[in-house]
TORKOL-4160 file (C-alpha; in steps of 0.2 Angstrom, whole numbers, padded with zeros to 4 digits, m for minus):
210
<pt num="1" X="0439" Y="0828" Z="0596"/>
<pt num="2" X="0450" Y="0830" Z="0581"/>
<pt num="3" X="0469" Y="0826" Z="0581"/>
<pt num="4" X="0474" Y="0844" Z="0585"/>
<pt num="5" X="0462" Y="0845" Z="0600"/>
<pt num="6" X="0468" Y="0828" Z="0606"/>
<pt num="7" X="0486" Y="0834" Z="0606"/>
<pt num="8" X="0481" Y="0850" Z="0615"/>
<pt num="9" X="0471" Y="0841" Z="0628"/>
<pt num="10" X="0485" Y="0829" Z="0632"/>
<pt num="11" X="0497" Y="0843" Z="0633"/>
<pt num="12" X="0486" Y="0853" Z="0645"/>
<pt num="13" X="0485" Y="0838" Z="0656"/>
<pt num="14" X="0504" Y="0836" Z="0656"/>
<pt num="15" X="0504" Y="0819" Z="0648"/>
<pt num="16" X="0521" Y="0819" Z="0639"/>
<pt num="17" X="0521" Y="0801" Z="0633"/>
<pt num="18" X="0503" Y="0804" Z="0626"/>
<pt num="19" X="0508" Y="0820" Z="0617"/>
<pt num="20" X="0523" Y="0810" Z="0609"/>
<pt num="21" X="0512" Y="0796" Z="0604"/>
<pt num="22" X="0499" Y="0807" Z="0596"/>
<pt num="23" X="0511" Y="0818" Z="0587"/>
<pt num="24" X="0520" Y="0803" Z="0580"/>
<pt num="25" X="0503" Y="0795" Z="0575"/>
<pt num="26" X="0498" Y="0812" Z="0566"/>
<pt num="27" X="0514" Y="0813" Z="0557"/>
<pt num="28" X="0512" Y="0794" Z="0551"/>
<pt num="29" X="0495" Y="0799" Z="0545"/>
<pt num="30" X="0502" Y="0813" Z="0534"/>
<pt num="31" X="0497" Y="0828" Z="0545"/>
<pt num="32" X="0507" Y="0843" Z="0542"/>
<pt num="33" X="0521" Y="0846" Z="0555"/>
<pt num="34" X="0517" Y="0865" Z="0555"/>
<pt num="35" X="0498" Y="0861" Z="0558"/>
<pt num="36" X="0503" Y="0850" Z="0572"/>
<pt num="37" X="0514" Y="0863" Z="0580"/>
<pt num="38" X="0502" Y="0878" Z="0578"/>
<pt num="39" X="0485" Y="0870" Z="0580"/>
<pt num="40" X="0490" Y="0857" Z="0593"/>
<pt num="41" X="0505" Y="0861" Z="0604"/>
<pt num="42" X="0504" Y="0880" Z="0603"/>
<pt num="43" X="0485" Y="0880" Z="0606"/>
<pt num="44" X="0487" Y="0869" Z="0621"/>
<pt num="45" X="0501" Y="0880" Z="0628"/>
<pt num="46" X="0490" Y="0895" Z="0626"/>
<pt num="47" X="0476" Y="0887" Z="0636"/>
<pt num="48" X="0488" Y="0883" Z="0650"/>
<pt num="49" X="0495" Y="0901" Z="0649"/>
<pt num="50" X="0478" Y="0909" Z="0651"/>
<pt num="51" X="0474" Y="0897" Z="0665"/>
<pt num="52" X="0490" Y="0902" Z="0674"/>
<pt num="53" X="0486" Y="0920" Z="0671"/>
<pt num="54" X="0469" Y="0918" Z="0679"/>
<pt num="55" X="0477" Y="0908" Z="0694"/>
<pt num="56" X="0467" Y="0892" Z="0688"/>
<pt num="57" X="0484" Y="0882" Z="0687"/>
<pt num="58" X="0500" Y="0885" Z="0696"/>
<pt num="59" X="0519" Y="0884" Z="0692"/>
<pt num="60" X="0520" Y="0865" Z="0694"/>
<pt num="61" X="0506" Y="0862" Z="0681"/>
<pt num="62" X="0514" Y="0874" Z="0669"/>
<pt num="63" X="0531" Y="0865" Z="0670"/>
<pt num="64" X="0523" Y="0848" Z="0667"/>
<pt num="65" X="0513" Y="0855" Z="0652"/>
<pt num="66" X="0529" Y="0863" Z="0646"/>
<pt num="67" X="0538" Y="0846" Z="0647"/>
<pt num="68" X="0524" Y="0838" Z="0637"/>
<pt num="69" X="0526" Y="0852" Z="0624"/>
<pt num="70" X="0544" Y="0849" Z="0623"/>
<pt num="71" X="0542" Y="0830" Z="0621"/>
<pt num="72" X="0531" Y="0834" Z="0606"/>
<pt num="73" X="0543" Y="0847" Z="0599"/>
<pt num="74" X="0557" Y="0835" Z="0600"/>
<pt num="75" X="0548" Y="0823" Z="0588"/>
<pt num="76" X="0542" Y="0838" Z="0577"/>
<pt num="77" X="0558" Y="0847" Z="0575"/>
<pt num="78" X="0567" Y="0836" Z="0561"/>
<pt num="79" X="0551" Y="0837" Z="0551"/>
<pt num="80" X="0549" Y="0855" Z="0553"/>
<pt num="81" X="0567" Y="0858" Z="0548"/>
<pt num="82" X="0565" Y="0846" Z="0533"/>
<pt num="83" X="0550" Y="0856" Z="0527"/>
<pt num="84" X="0559" Y="0873" Z="0530"/>
<pt num="85" X="0548" Y="0879" Z="0543"/>
<pt num="86" X="0557" Y="0892" Z="0552"/>
<pt num="87" X="0553" Y="0898" Z="0570"/>
<pt num="88" X="0543" Y="0914" Z="0570"/>
<pt num="89" X="0558" Y="0923" Z="0578"/>
<pt num="90" X="0572" Y="0923" Z="0590"/>
<pt num="91" X="0574" Y="0929" Z="0608"/>
<pt num="92" X="0589" Y="0930" Z="0619"/>
<pt num="93" X="0584" Y="0927" Z="0637"/>
<pt num="94" X="0593" Y="0927" Z="0654"/>
<pt num="95" X="0594" Y="0933" Z="0672"/>
<pt num="96" X="0604" Y="0949" Z="0674"/>
<pt num="97" X="0622" Y="0951" Z="0681"/>
<pt num="98" X="0623" Y="0947" Z="0700"/>
<pt num="99" X="0606" Y="0937" Z="0700"/>
<pt num="100" X="0606" Y="0918" Z="0702"/>
<pt num="101" X="0587" Y="0915" Z="0701"/>
<pt num="102" X="0581" Y="0906" Z="0686"/>
<pt num="103" X="0563" Y="0899" Z="0690"/>
<pt num="104" X="0554" Y="0914" Z="0683"/>
<pt num="105" X="0566" Y="0915" Z="0668"/>
<pt num="106" X="0563" Y="0897" Z="0664"/>
<pt num="107" X="0545" Y="0898" Z="0665"/>
<pt num="108" X="0545" Y="0913" Z="0653"/>
<pt num="109" X="0556" Y="0904" Z="0641"/>
<pt num="110" X="0545" Y="0889" Z="0641"/>
<pt num="111" X="0530" Y="0900" Z="0637"/>
<pt num="112" X="0539" Y="0909" Z="0624"/>
<pt num="113" X="0545" Y="0893" Z="0615"/>
<pt num="114" X="0527" Y="0888" Z="0616"/>
<pt num="115" X="0523" Y="0902" Z="0604"/>
<pt num="116" X="0535" Y="0896" Z="0591"/>
<pt num="117" X="0549" Y="0908" Z="0596"/>
<pt num="118" X="0567" Y="0901" Z="0597"/>
<pt num="119" X="0575" Y="0905" Z="0614"/>
<pt num="120" X="0594" Y="0908" Z="0616"/>
<pt num="121" X="0595" Y="0905" Z="0635"/>
<pt num="122" X="0611" Y="0912" Z="0642"/>
<pt num="123" X="0607" Y="0907" Z="0660"/>
<pt num="124" X="0609" Y="0917" Z="0676"/>
<pt num="125" X="0621" Y="0930" Z="0681"/>
<pt num="126" X="0624" Y="0936" Z="0664"/>
<pt num="127" X="0636" Y="0951" Z="0659"/>
<pt num="128" X="0628" Y="0964" Z="0648"/>
<pt num="129" X="0642" Y="0962" Z="0635"/>
<pt num="130" X="0638" Y="0943" Z="0633"/>
<pt num="131" X="0620" Y="0948" Z="0629"/>
<pt num="132" X="0626" Y="0961" Z="0616"/>
<pt num="133" X="0637" Y="0947" Z="0608"/>
<pt num="134" X="0622" Y="0935" Z="0608"/>
<pt num="135" X="0611" Y="0947" Z="0599"/>
<pt num="136" X="0624" Y="0951" Z="0586"/>
<pt num="137" X="0628" Y="0932" Z="0583"/>
<pt num="138" X="0610" Y="0926" Z="0583"/>
<pt num="139" X="0601" Y="0941" Z="0575"/>
<pt num="140" X="0588" Y="0940" Z="0589"/>
<pt num="141" X="0575" Y="0954" Z="0588"/>
<pt num="142" X="0569" Y="0952" Z="0607"/>
<pt num="143" X="0579" Y="0952" Z="0623"/>
<pt num="144" X="0570" Y="0946" Z="0639"/>
<pt num="145" X="0578" Y="0951" Z="0655"/>
<pt num="146" X="0574" Y="0944" Z="0672"/>
<pt num="147" X="0579" Y="0951" Z="0689"/>
<pt num="148" X="0572" Y="0944" Z="0706"/>
<pt num="149" X="0581" Y="0956" Z="0718"/>
<pt num="150" X="0580" Y="0975" Z="0721"/>
<pt num="151" X="0599" Y="0975" Z="0721"/>
<pt num="152" X="0600" Y="0967" Z="0703"/>
<pt num="153" X="0585" Y="0975" Z="0694"/>
<pt num="154" X="0596" Y="0990" Z="0688"/>
<pt num="155" X="0606" Y="0976" Z="0679"/>
<pt num="156" X="0592" Y="0977" Z="0666"/>
<pt num="157" X="0596" Y="0996" Z="0663"/>
<pt num="158" X="0615" Y="0991" Z="0661"/>
<pt num="159" X="0610" Y="0979" Z="0647"/>
<pt num="160" X="0600" Y="0993" Z="0638"/>
<pt num="161" X="0614" Y="1005" Z="0640"/>
<pt num="162" X="0626" Y="0991" Z="0633"/>
<pt num="163" X="0614" Y="0988" Z="0618"/>
<pt num="164" X="0614" Y="1007" Z="0615"/>
<pt num="165" X="0633" Y="1008" Z="0616"/>
<pt num="166" X="0635" Y="0994" Z="0603"/>
<pt num="167" X="0623" Y="1004" Z="0592"/>
<pt num="168" X="0610" Y="0990" Z="0591"/>
<pt num="169" X="0597" Y="0996" Z="0603"/>
<pt num="170" X="0585" Y="1001" Z="0589"/>
<pt num="171" X="0586" Y="0983" Z="0582"/>
<pt num="172" X="0579" Y="0974" Z="0597"/>
<pt num="173" X="0564" Y="0975" Z="0608"/>
<pt num="174" X="0568" Y="0973" Z="0627"/>
<pt num="175" X="0556" Y="0965" Z="0639"/>
<pt num="176" X="0559" Y="0965" Z="0657"/>
<pt num="177" X="0551" Y="0956" Z="0672"/>
<pt num="178" X="0554" Y="0949" Z="0689"/>
<pt num="179" X="0547" Y="0951" Z="0707"/>
<pt num="180" X="0553" Y="0969" Z="0710"/>
<pt num="181" X="0551" Y="0976" Z="0693"/>
<pt num="182" X="0536" Y="0987" Z="0689"/>
<pt num="183" X="0529" Y="0996" Z="0674"/>
<pt num="184" X="0536" Y="1013" Z="0681"/>
<pt num="185" X="0553" Y="1005" Z="0682"/>
<pt num="186" X="0552" Y="0998" Z="0665"/>
<pt num="187" X="0548" Y="1016" Z="0658"/>
<pt num="188" X="0562" Y="1023" Z="0669"/>
<pt num="189" X="0575" Y="1012" Z="0661"/>
<pt num="190" X="0568" Y="1013" Z="0643"/>
<pt num="191" X="0562" Y="0995" Z="0641"/>
<pt num="192" X="0550" Y="0992" Z="0628"/>
<pt num="193" X="0539" Y="0980" Z="0638"/>
<pt num="194" X="0535" Y="0974" Z="0655"/>
<pt num="195" X="0523" Y="0960" Z="0660"/>
<pt num="196" X="0517" Y="0954" Z="0676"/>
<pt num="197" X="0517" Y="0935" Z="0672"/>
<pt num="198" X="0524" Y="0922" Z="0660"/>
<pt num="199" X="0508" Y="0920" Z="0650"/>
<pt num="200" X="0507" Y="0939" Z="0647"/>
<pt num="201" X="0526" Y="0939" Z="0642"/>
<pt num="202" X="0523" Y="0925" Z="0629"/>
<pt num="203" X="0508" Y="0934" Z="0622"/>
<pt num="204" X="0518" Y="0951" Z="0621"/>
<pt num="205" X="0533" Y="0942" Z="0613"/>
<pt num="206" X="0523" Y="0934" Z="0600"/>
<pt num="207" X="0515" Y="0951" Z="0595"/>
<pt num="208" X="0532" Y="0958" Z="0591"/>
<pt num="209" X="0534" Y="0944" Z="0578"/>
<pt num="210" X="0517" Y="0944" Z="0570"/>
């Protein structure tokens, strides 16, 4: 097992301390921070994403793996910045106005970050104008909207309408998800993407930046 496989393996098993130690050791041995990220952490998170999609692991295992990934990223970040390694892109993510649920949103965020995408997390119950402002300030090219209630899912349409009104709708891709959301609803409100689970969301998000 090489260094990258070892890091990925520890991440998949949710061993945050092991991941930290192995990342530190790899850096001390002169391994490129970008390689550690892409061939170690991202690969491990992709495996977890596929297992989650196939119902081989569940939310608790994904959260533990994501914590392990974040432990590795914390060590890597200064090295990546020093080398001028930029995130592949930026995404604004939140739960829409009137909706206080965040577990699904947090899961998608962790998975997307695992693809090397920087997430601007606005939290829950977010007003459409705040999302517009965040897109303008950050230059994000992706907006990810979560809604867990049938009463709040039309809040996703309100955000799309606000992006149109601000004249920036064509500058961003809008991804929607949540328990009551369907592909038919996504088509109805003019969203660019709907996915059924967090792993698929991460894969679709990465495709927008490749």
